[in-house]
C-alpha positions as CSV (number, residue, x, y, z in Angstrom):
1,M,158.8,-218.3,33.1
2,T,158.1,-217.3,29.3
3,E,159.9,-214.5,27.8
4,T,156.7,-213.0,27.9
5,N,155.9,-212.8,31.4
6,I,159.6,-211.9,31.9
7,Y,158.7,-208.8,29.9
8,D,155.7,-207.9,31.4
9,A,157.2,-208.1,34.9
10,S,160.2,-205.7,33.8
11,V,157.7,-203.3,32.5
12,D,155.6,-203.6,35.6
13,Q,158.6,-203.0,37.7
14,N,159.8,-199.9,35.4
15,A,156.3,-198.3,35.9
16,K,156.7,-198.6,39.5
17,D,160.0,-197.4,39.5
18,A,159.2,-194.1,37.4
19,Y,156.3,-194.0,39.9
20,F,157.9,-193.8,43.2
21,T,160.9,-191.5,41.7
22,A,158.5,-189.2,40.1
23,S,158.2,-185.5,41.0
24,Q,154.9,-183.9,42.5
25,S,154.1,-182.1,39.3
26,Q,154.3,-185.7,36.9
27,L,152.4,-187.3,39.8
28,I,149.5,-184.8,39.7
29,W,149.9,-184.8,35.7
30,T,149.3,-188.6,35.4
31,R,146.2,-188.5,37.9
32,F,144.8,-185.5,35.8
33,K,145.2,-187.4,32.6
34,K,143.2,-190.2,34.1
35,Q,139.8,-187.9,34.6
36,K,138.1,-187.3,31.1
37,A,135.9,-184.6,31.8
38,A,138.9,-182.4,33.2
39,M,140.9,-183.2,30.2
40,F,137.8,-182.2,28.0
41,G,137.6,-179.2,30.0
42,A,140.9,-178.4,29.6
43,W,140.7,-178.5,25.9
44,V,137.8,-176.4,25.7
45,L,139.8,-174.0,27.7
46,V,142.7,-173.5,25.9
47,I,140.4,-173.3,23.0
48,L,138.8,-170.5,24.5
49,I,141.8,-168.8,25.8
50,L,143.6,-169.0,22.1
51,S,140.4,-167.6,20.8
52,G,140.0,-164.5,23.3
53,L,143.8,-163.7,22.4
54,F,143.8,-164.0,18.8
55,A,140.4,-162.4,18.7
56,P,140.9,-159.4,16.6
57,F,142.3,-162.0,14.1
58,L,139.8,-164.5,14.1
59,T,136.8,-161.9,13.8
60,P,135.7,-159.7,11.0
61,Y,135.6,-156.4,12.5
62,D,136.3,-154.0,15.5
63,P,133.8,-154.6,17.8
64,T,133.4,-151.1,19.3
65,I,132.3,-149.3,16.3
66,S,128.5,-148.9,16.2
67,G,126.5,-148.3,12.9
68,R,129.2,-149.9,10.9
69,D,126.2,-151.7,8.7
70,K,123.1,-149.3,9.1
71,D,121.0,-151.1,7.3
72,Y,121.2,-154.3,9.0
73,M,120.8,-153.4,13.0
74,N,119.5,-155.8,15.3
75,G,120.2,-158.2,12.3
76,A,119.5,-162.1,12.4
77,P,122.9,-164.3,12.4
78,T,123.8,-165.1,8.6
79,I,125.0,-168.8,8.1
80,P,127.3,-169.4,5.4
81,Q,126.1,-172.4,3.1
82,F,127.8,-174.4,0.1
83,C,124.6,-175.5,-1.6
84,D,121.0,-173.8,-2.3
85,D,118.4,-174.1,-5.7
86,N,121.2,-172.8,-7.9
87,G,123.9,-175.4,-7.4
88,C,126.9,-176.0,-4.8
89,S,129.9,-174.0,-4.5
90,L,133.1,-175.1,-3.1
91,R,133.3,-171.6,-1.5
92,P,131.1,-170.9,1.3
93,F,128.5,-168.2,0.4
94,I,125.9,-165.8,2.2
95,Y,122.6,-163.9,0.7
96,G,122.0,-160.3,0.1
97,V,119.4,-159.2,2.3
98,E,117.0,-156.5,1.9
99,R,115.0,-154.7,5.2
100,T,111.9,-152.7,5.0
101,R,109.4,-151.3,7.9
102,S,105.7,-150.9,7.4
103,I,102.9,-150.6,9.1
104,E,101.7,-154.1,9.0
105,T,104.6,-155.1,11.2
106,N,104.5,-152.2,13.8
107,F,107.3,-150.7,12.0
108,R,109.9,-153.2,12.8
109,W,112.5,-154.5,10.3
110,V,111.5,-157.2,8.1
111,T,114.5,-158.9,6.5
112,E,114.1,-160.1,2.6
113,V,116.7,-162.8,1.3
114,N,117.5,-162.1,-2.1
115,T,118.9,-165.9,-3.1
116,D,119.9,-164.4,-6.3
117,D,122.6,-162.4,-4.7
118,R,125.4,-164.4,-3.4
119,K,128.3,-162.9,-1.9
120,Y,131.5,-165.4,-1.5
121,V,133.3,-165.8,1.8
122,Q,136.9,-164.5,1.2
123,F,139.7,-165.5,3.6
124,F,142.6,-163.6,4.9
125,V,141.0,-160.5,4.1
126,Q,142.2,-156.9,5.2
127,G,140.1,-154.8,7.3
128,S,140.7,-152.9,10.5
129,T,144.1,-152.3,11.8
130,Y,144.7,-154.3,15.2
131,T,147.8,-154.9,17.5
132,L,149.2,-158.3,18.6
133,A,152.5,-158.5,20.5
134,G,153.1,-155.0,19.7
135,I,152.9,-155.4,16.0
136,S,150.1,-153.8,13.9
137,F,148.2,-156.1,11.4
138,S,145.4,-155.6,9.4
139,T,144.6,-159.2,8.0
140,H,141.3,-161.1,9.2
141,L,140.7,-164.5,9.2
142,F,137.5,-164.0,7.0
143,G,135.1,-161.7,5.7
144,L,133.5,-160.3,2.5
145,D,134.8,-158.1,-0.3
146,E,131.3,-156.4,-0.6
147,G,128.8,-155.9,2.4
148,F,129.2,-157.4,5.8
149,I,129.0,-160.9,7.2
150,H,127.7,-161.5,10.8
151,L,127.6,-165.0,11.9
152,F,126.2,-164.1,15.3
153,G,124.1,-161.3,13.8
154,T,124.1,-157.8,15.3
155,D,122.9,-155.7,18.3
156,S,120.9,-152.7,18.4
157,T,123.6,-150.4,17.3
158,G,125.1,-152.4,14.2
159,K,127.7,-153.9,16.1
160,D,128.8,-157.4,15.2
161,I,127.8,-160.0,17.8
162,F,130.1,-162.7,16.8
163,S,133.4,-160.1,17.2
164,R,132.4,-158.9,20.3
165,T,132.1,-162.3,21.9
166,F,135.6,-163.2,21.2
167,H,136.8,-160.0,22.4
168,A,135.0,-160.1,25.5
169,I,135.9,-163.6,26.3
170,N,139.5,-162.0,26.3
171,T,138.6,-159.0,28.2
172,S,136.8,-160.9,31.0
173,L,139.7,-163.4,31.4
174,A,142.1,-160.4,31.4
175,V,140.3,-159.3,34.7
176,G,140.0,-162.3,36.3
177,T,144.2,-163.0,35.8
178,I,144.9,-159.2,37.3
179,G,142.6,-160.2,40.1
180,V,143.7,-163.4,40.8
181,F,147.0,-162.4,40.6
182,I,146.7,-159.6,43.1
183,A,144.7,-161.9,45.4
184,F,147.4,-164.4,44.8
185,V,149.9,-162.1,46.3
186,L,148.3,-160.8,49.1
187,A,147.2,-164.2,50.2
188,L,150.6,-165.8,50.1
189,I,151.9,-162.4,51.8
190,I,149.4,-162.4,54.5
191,G,148.9,-166.1,55.0
192,G,152.6,-166.8,55.2
193,I,153.3,-163.9,58.0
194,S,150.2,-165.2,60.0
195,G,150.9,-169.0,59.9
196,Y,154.8,-168.7,60.5
197,Y,154.9,-166.2,63.2
198,G,151.5,-167.1,65.1
199,G,150.6,-165.5,68.5
200,W,149.6,-162.3,68.5
201,I,150.5,-161.5,64.9
202,D,148.4,-164.2,63.5
203,S,145.5,-163.3,65.8
204,V,144.9,-159.5,64.5
205,I,145.8,-160.8,61.0
206,Q,142.9,-163.0,61.4
207,M,140.8,-160.5,62.6
208,V,141.6,-158.2,59.3
209,T,140.9,-161.4,57.6
210,D,137.7,-162.0,59.0
211,A,136.6,-158.2,58.6
212,V,137.4,-158.3,54.9
213,R,135.8,-161.3,54.0
214,T,132.3,-160.2,56.3
215,I,132.5,-156.8,53.6
216,P,129.4,-157.6,51.1
217,A,130.7,-157.2,47.3
218,I,127.4,-155.8,45.8
219,P,127.0,-152.9,48.5
220,L,130.9,-152.2,48.4
221,F,130.9,-151.9,44.3
222,M,127.5,-149.8,44.7
223,A,129.6,-147.2,46.9
224,L,132.8,-147.4,44.8
225,A,130.7,-147.0,41.5
226,A,129.2,-143.6,43.0
227,F,132.7,-142.1,43.6
228,I,134.0,-143.6,39.9
229,P,134.3,-140.0,37.9
230,D,132.4,-140.1,34.5
231,T,135.6,-138.6,32.8
232,W,137.5,-142.4,33.5
233,S,138.5,-144.0,30.4
234,A,137.3,-147.5,29.8
235,E,141.3,-148.4,30.5
236,E,141.0,-146.9,33.7
237,R,137.7,-148.6,34.7
238,F,139.0,-151.8,33.7
239,F,142.0,-151.6,35.9
240,F,140.0,-150.4,39.0
241,I,137.5,-153.0,38.8
242,S,140.5,-155.8,38.3
243,I,142.3,-154.4,41.5
244,I,139.2,-153.8,43.4
245,L,138.1,-157.9,42.4
246,G,141.9,-158.8,43.9
247,F,141.6,-156.9,47.1
248,I,138.5,-158.4,48.1
249,G,139.3,-162.0,47.0
250,W,142.8,-163.0,48.9
251,P,141.1,-164.1,52.2
252,T,140.0,-167.8,51.4
253,L,143.5,-168.3,49.8
254,A,145.5,-166.9,52.9
255,R,143.6,-169.1,55.2
256,R,144.7,-172.1,53.3
257,V,148.4,-170.8,53.6
258,R,147.7,-169.9,57.0
259,T,146.8,-173.5,57.9
260,H,149.4,-175.2,56.2
261,L,152.3,-173.0,57.6
262,L,151.2,-173.7,61.0
263,T,151.2,-177.5,60.3
264,E,154.8,-177.1,58.8
265,R,156.3,-174.6,60.9
266,N,157.5,-177.1,63.1
267,Q,159.0,-179.7,61.1
268,E,162.7,-180.6,61.2
269,Y,163.7,-179.1,57.6
270,V,162.4,-176.0,58.8
271,L,164.4,-176.1,61.9
272,A,167.7,-177.0,60.3
273,A,167.0,-174.3,58.3
274,Q,166.9,-172.0,61.0
275,L,169.9,-173.3,62.8
276,C,171.7,-172.6,59.8
277,G,170.7,-169.0,59.9
278,A,168.2,-168.4,57.5
279,S,165.7,-165.6,57.7
280,S,162.2,-166.1,58.3
281,G,161.6,-164.6,54.5
282,H,164.0,-167.5,53.2
283,V,162.3,-170.0,55.1
284,I,158.9,-169.3,54.0
285,R,159.9,-168.5,50.5
286,K,162.7,-171.3,49.7
287,H,161.0,-174.3,52.2
288,L,157.5,-173.6,53.5
289,L,155.7,-172.1,50.3
290,P,157.4,-174.8,47.9
291,S,156.3,-177.6,49.7
292,F,152.7,-177.0,49.1
293,T,153.0,-175.4,45.6
294,S,150.5,-177.9,43.7
295,Y,147.6,-177.1,46.1
296,I,148.2,-173.2,45.5
297,I,147.9,-173.8,41.8
298,V,144.9,-175.6,42.1
299,D,143.3,-172.8,44.4
300,L,144.3,-170.2,41.6
301,V,142.5,-172.2,39.0
302,I,139.9,-172.5,41.1
303,S,139.6,-169.1,41.8
304,F,139.5,-167.8,37.9
305,P,135.9,-169.0,37.7
306,Y,134.7,-167.1,40.8
307,M,136.9,-163.7,39.5
308,V,134.8,-164.4,35.9
309,L,131.5,-164.6,37.9
310,S,132.2,-161.4,39.7
311,E,133.1,-159.3,37.0
312,T,130.3,-160.6,34.9
313,A,127.9,-159.8,37.6
314,L,129.0,-156.5,38.4
315,S,129.0,-155.5,35.0
316,F,125.8,-156.8,34.6
317,I,124.0,-154.8,37.1
318,G,125.8,-151.9,35.9
319,L,128.7,-151.3,38.6
320,G,131.6,-152.9,36.4
321,L,132.8,-152.3,32.7
322,K,130.5,-150.6,30.4
323,D,130.6,-149.8,27.0
324,P,132.8,-149.3,24.7
325,V,134.5,-152.2,26.8
326,N,133.6,-155.5,25.5
327,S,133.1,-158.2,28.1
328,L,130.7,-160.7,28.8
329,G,129.0,-159.0,31.6
330,V,128.4,-156.1,29.3
331,M,127.2,-158.1,26.7
332,L,124.9,-159.8,29.5
333,Q,123.2,-156.6,29.8
334,N,121.6,-156.4,26.4
335,V,119.8,-159.7,27.2
336,T,117.3,-158.3,30.1
337,S,114.5,-156.7,28.1
338,A,111.6,-158.8,26.9
339,D,111.8,-157.3,23.6
340,V,115.2,-159.3,22.9
341,L,113.7,-162.7,24.4
342,L,110.9,-162.7,22.0
343,N,112.3,-161.2,18.7
344,Y,116.1,-161.2,18.8
345,Q,117.1,-164.1,20.7
346,W,120.8,-164.6,19.0
347,Y,121.6,-162.0,21.9
348,F,121.9,-165.2,24.0
349,I,124.6,-166.7,22.3
350,P,127.2,-164.9,24.2
351,V,125.4,-166.6,27.3
352,I,126.3,-170.0,25.9
353,F,130.0,-169.0,25.9
354,F,130.0,-167.7,29.2
355,I,128.5,-170.8,30.6
356,V,130.9,-173.0,28.5
357,L,134.0,-170.9,29.9
358,V,133.1,-171.3,33.5
359,M,132.3,-174.7,33.2
360,A,135.4,-175.4,31.9
361,F,137.3,-173.8,34.7
362,V,135.1,-175.8,37.0
363,F,135.8,-179.0,35.3
364,V,139.7,-178.2,35.6
365,G,139.8,-177.1,38.7
366,D,138.1,-180.0,40.1
367,G,140.4,-182.5,38.1
368,L,143.5,-180.9,39.5
369,R,142.1,-180.9,43.2
370,D,141.6,-184.7,43.2
371,A,145.1,-184.9,41.3
372,A,146.9,-183.0,44.1
373,D,145.0,-185.0,46.8
374,P,148.1,-187.5,47.7
375,Y,145.4,-190.0,49.0
376,G,142.7,-189.7,45.8
377,D,144.1,-193.1,44.9
378,T,143.5,-194.8,48.1
379,K,139.9,-193.6,48.2
380,K,139.0,-195.2,44.9
């Protein structure tokens, strides 16, 4: 046998040893990395999450202030460029605009671009004050010394759509996180008790679970919306929607926890813990739940897009968050009129981010589900 063959055999043996001695999380990560769509979705998801978290720095303006640029309401996107008929510049610039109304255009705004008026984009400019990690800042990634820049245009109140979009991503993710966390805790507690004890306790809990699952979400929120006081602040409405989404989102995960515990509760390691005097809570918390942690994580990731979709749908029909809160659902309310479809197509830019966000969660969730399947390699 040559040295090359000996080396290859040694490498293969080391790989096999590493595979059989790897932890469950390492095996899942190894399988997950092999899925290109899931990895691409993961990178997109990381970029969107970071963009939402650092939205106050990445965006030039406060998204809650209306009429900041009174002369540019329903304004088209302003795209920075480097070259024009007057030559090129190392710094990106936009043109100044003048807007007028006339009888000929049915009193609609007509934008005229002044190509002689260059406005250069500045980086790390000072602007409105915001808070990150409890520290106040006033530095923004880009802006203009004079005038305004609107990469995605403006809405009917003069708010910058670019700033609103990135803040909306953060809000929708925050609502989804709180809702998923509440549903996760309830599912572990209710599903754990139901699966571990069984018997009449299991029967009663399953009846309650089925009752919650049969509650129609839209009529429920319509009823709750009628009782929400108009005096509630945007923050109070935000937490109320998050809590309700969590309280109606736990039954599916609870059933999965119950099913697994019904299978595992009679295993030898559980009986050994019981004989040693371990309490029921200790057995569930320390022995049963850790045995399928990876599946719980997968369920959490898969639940995220449904929470975001729920928040978006409720805000879209006017039952969820409302201005001045910026969420993807609130912004989608602006694209329902025919006037927007015909004249202000840049209102649909947040829709693209919403689709990308949901699809990224779906790709990552599907990839994690396949990676967590212990028989996934044998199916190929």
